[in-house]
ROSE-4610 file (N, C-alpha, C; in Angstrom, 1 decimal, always signed):
// ROSE-4610
residu = [X/X/X/X/X/X/X/X/X/X/X/X/X/X/X/X/X/X/X/X/X/X/X/X/X/X/X/X/X/X/X/X/X/X/X/X/X/X/X/X/X/X/X/X/X/X/X/X/X/X/X/X/X/X/X/X/X/X/X/X/X/X/X/X/X/X/X/X/X/X/X/X/X/X/X/X/X/X/X/X/X/X/X/X/X/X/X/X/X/X/X/X/X/X/X/X/X/X/X/X/X/X/X/X/X/X/X/X/X/X/X/X/X/X/X/X/X/X/X/X/X/X/X/X/X/X/X/X/X/X/X/X/X/X/X/X/X/X/X/X/X/X/X/X/X/X/X/X/X/X/X/X/X/X/X/X/X/X/X/X/X/X/X/X/X/X/X/X/X/X/X/X/X/X/X/X/X/X/X/X/X/X/X/X/X/X/X/X/X/X/X/X/X/X/X/X/X/X/X/X/X/X/X/X/X/X/X/X/X/X/X/X/X]
num = [1/1/1/2/2/2/3/3/3/4/4/4/5/5/5/6/6/6/7/7/7/8/8/8/9/9/9/10/10/10/11/11/11/12/12/12/13/13/13/14/14/14/15/15/15/16/16/16/17/17/17/18/18/18/19/19/19/20/20/20/21/21/21/22/22/22/23/23/23/24/24/24/25/25/25/26/26/26/27/27/27/28/28/28/29/29/29/30/30/30/31/31/31/32/32/32/33/33/33/34/34/34/35/35/35/36/36/36/37/37/37/38/38/38/39/39/39/40/40/40/41/41/41/42/42/42/43/43/43/44/44/44/45/45/45/46/46/46/47/47/47/48/48/48/49/49/49/50/50/50/51/51/51/52/52/52/53/53/53/54/54/54/55/55/55/56/56/56/57/57/57/58/58/58/59/59/59/60/60/60/61/61/61/62/62/62/63/63/63/64/64/64/65/65/65/66/66/66/67/67/67/68/68/68/69/69/69/70/70/70/71/71/71]
x = [+18.7/+17.9/+18.1/+17.2/+17.0/+17.0/+17.9/+18.1/+17.1/+16.3/+15.3/+16.1/+16.0/+16.4/+15.3/+15.9/+14.8/+15.4/+14.2/+14.3/+14.1/+15.5/+15.3/+14.7/+13.9/+13.4/+14.0/+15.1/+15.7/+14.9/+14.9/+14.3/+14.3/+13.3/+13.6/+13.8/+14.9/+15.4/+14.7/+14.2/+13.3/+14.3/+14.2/+15.4/+14.7/+15.6/+15.4/+14.5/+14.1/+13.5/+14.9/+14.5/+15.8/+16.1/+14.9/+14.8/+15.7/+15.5/+15.7/+17.6/+17.8/+19.5/+20.1/+19.9/+20.0/+20.7/+19.3/+19.5/+20.3/+20.3/+21.6/+23.3/+23.3/+24.5/+25.0/+23.9/+24.0/+24.5/+24.2/+24.4/+26.0/+26.4/+27.6/+28.5/+28.1/+29.0/+29.5/+28.5/+27.8/+29.0/+29.3/+30.1/+31.6/+31.4/+32.9/+33.6/+32.5/+33.1/+33.3/+32.6/+32.8/+34.1/+34.1/+35.6/+36.7/+36.9/+37.7/+37.8/+36.6/+36.6/+37.6/+37.4/+38.1/+39.4/+39.6/+41.1/+42.0/+41.5/+41.8/+42.2/+41.0/+41.1/+42.3/+42.2/+43.4/+44.8/+44.8/+46.2/+46.6/+45.8/+45.7/+46.3/+46.1/+46.4/+47.7/+47.6/+48.6/+50.5/+50.1/+51.2/+51.7/+50.3/+50.6/+50.3/+50.1/+49.9/+51.3/+50.7/+51.8/+50.6/+51.4/+51.1/+49.8/+50.5/+49.2/+48.0/+47.9/+47.1/+46.0/+46.5/+45.6/+45.2/+45.9/+45.0/+44.0/+44.1/+43.2/+42.3/+42.1/+41.0/+40.5/+41.1/+40.8/+39.9/+40.4/+39.6/+38.7/+38.6/+37.4/+36.3/+36.5/+35.5/+35.2/+35.6/+35.0/+34.4/+34.9/+33.7/+32.5/+32.4/+31.2/+30.3/+30.9/+30.3/+29.7/+30.4/+29.7/+28.5/+28.6/+27.6/+26.4/+26.4/+25.0/+24.8/+25.8/+24.9/+24.6/+25.1/+24.2/+22.7/+22.5/+21.4/+20.6]
y = [-114.2/-114.2/-112.5/-111.9/-110.8/-110.7/-110.0/-109.7/-108.8/-109.0/-108.5/-107.5/-106.3/-105.5/-105.1/-105.7/-105.5/-103.9/-102.8/-101.8/-102.1/-101.7/-102.2/-100.6/-100.8/-99.4/-99.2/-98.1/-97.8/-96.6/-96.9/-96.3/-94.6/-94.0/-92.3/-91.9/-90.7/-90.3/-89.0/-88.7/-87.2/-86.4/-85.2/-84.2/-83.2/-83.3/-82.4/-81.0/-80.5/-79.4/-78.4/-77.1/-76.3/-76.4/-76.3/-76.6/-77.8/-78.9/-80.2/-79.9/-79.2/-79.3/-78.3/-77.4/-75.9/-77.2/-77.9/-78.4/-79.3/-80.2/-81.0/-80.8/-79.7/-78.7/-78.1/-77.5/-77.0/-78.2/-79.4/-80.6/-80.8/-81.0/-81.3/-80.4/-79.0/-77.7/-77.8/-78.5/-78.6/-79.8/-80.6/-81.9/-81.6/-80.4/-80.6/-79.5/-78.5/-77.6/-78.4/-79.3/-80.3/-81.1/-81.3/-82.4/-81.0/-79.7/-79.0/-78.6/-78.2/-78.1/-79.5/-80.7/-81.8/-81.7/-81.5/-81.5/-80.5/-79.5/-78.1/-78.4/-78.8/-79.2/-80.3/-81.3/-82.2/-82.1/-81.0/-80.4/-79.3/-78.8/-78.1/-78.8/-80.4/-81.0/-81.2/-82.1/-82.6/-81.9/-80.8/-80.0/-78.8/-78.2/-77.1/-76.1/-74.4/-73.5/-72.8/-72.3/-72.0/-71.1/-70.4/-69.5/-70.2/-71.5/-72.2/-72.8/-73.0/-73.1/-72.0/-70.7/-69.7/-69.3/-69.7/-69.7/-70.8/-72.2/-72.8/-72.4/-71.7/-71.3/-70.3/-69.6/-68.3/-68.7/-69.9/-70.7/-71.3/-71.8/-72.7/-71.6/-70.6/-69.3/-68.6/-68.5/-68.1/-69.2/-70.2/-71.3/-71.4/-71.0/-71.4/-69.9/-68.9/-67.9/-67.5/-68.5/-68.3/-69.7/-70.5/-71.5/-70.8/-70.1/-69.4/-68.0/-67.5/-66.6/-67.2/-68.2/-69.1/-69.2/-70.1/-70.3/-69.4]
z = [-80.4/-79.4/-78.7/-78.4/-78.0/-76.5/-76.2/-74.7/-74.1/-72.9/-72.5/-71.0/-71.3/-69.9/-69.2/-68.0/-66.7/-66.4/-65.8/-65.2/-63.7/-63.2/-61.7/-61.1/-60.4/-59.6/-58.4/-58.4/-57.2/-56.2/-55.1/-54.3/-54.6/-54.2/-54.6/-53.7/-53.3/-52.5/-52.2/-51.2/-51.1/-50.9/-51.3/-51.0/-49.8/-48.8/-47.6/-48.0/-46.9/-47.0/-46.0/-46.4/-46.1/-44.7/-44.1/-42.4/-41.9/-42.3/-42.0/-42.7/-43.7/-44.0/-42.7/-42.7/-41.5/-40.5/-39.7/-38.6/-38.5/-39.8/-40.0/-39.8/-40.7/-40.8/-39.1/-38.5/-37.3/-36.0/-36.6/-35.7/-36.0/-37.2/-37.4/-37.2/-37.0/-36.1/-34.9/-34.2/-32.9/-32.5/-33.3/-33.3/-33.2/-34.3/-34.3/-33.4/-33.1/-31.8/-30.4/-30.3/-29.4/-29.2/-30.5/-30.7/-30.5/-30.8/-30.5/-29.2/-28.4/-26.8/-26.2/-26.6/-26.1/-26.4/-27.6/-28.0/-27.5/-27.3/-26.7/-25.2/-24.7/-22.9/-22.5/-23.5/-23.4/-23.8/-24.5/-24.9/-23.9/-23.1/-21.5/-20.9/-20.5/-19.5/-19.7/-20.8/-21.1/-21.5/-22.2/-22.7/-22.0/-21.4/-20.1/-21.1/-20.3/-21.1/-21.8/-23.1/-23.9/-25.0/-25.8/-27.0/-27.9/-28.3/-28.9/-28.4/-27.3/-26.4/-26.6/-26.3/-26.7/-27.6/-28.4/-30.2/-30.2/-29.7/-30.1/-29.2/-28.0/-27.6/-28.1/-28.6/-29.4/-30.5/-31.5/-32.4/-32.2/-30.9/-30.4/-29.6/-29.2/-29.1/-30.3/-31.4/-32.8/-33.3/-33.1/-33.7/-32.7/-31.9/-30.7/-31.0/-31.2/-31.8/-32.9/-34.0/-35.4/-35.4/-34.6/-34.4/-33.8/-32.8/-32.4/-33.2/-34.2/-34.8/-36.1/-36.7/-37.7/-37.7/-36.1/-35.7/-35.5]
């Protein structure tokens, strides 16, 4: 007996426009930047100021600047 093959129709995934992809990326970068801000702030409160703290703030500042340049 021959086996019948059923073709299951999968939902078509529509490609995002470039503007939507860029907006999604910017939201992700903003989320990471916010998480870094929270982490460095908590580190400041718990550990106290030292060289790594200033390095963390410098990285955070560069991430913020990059976010605004990309937009």
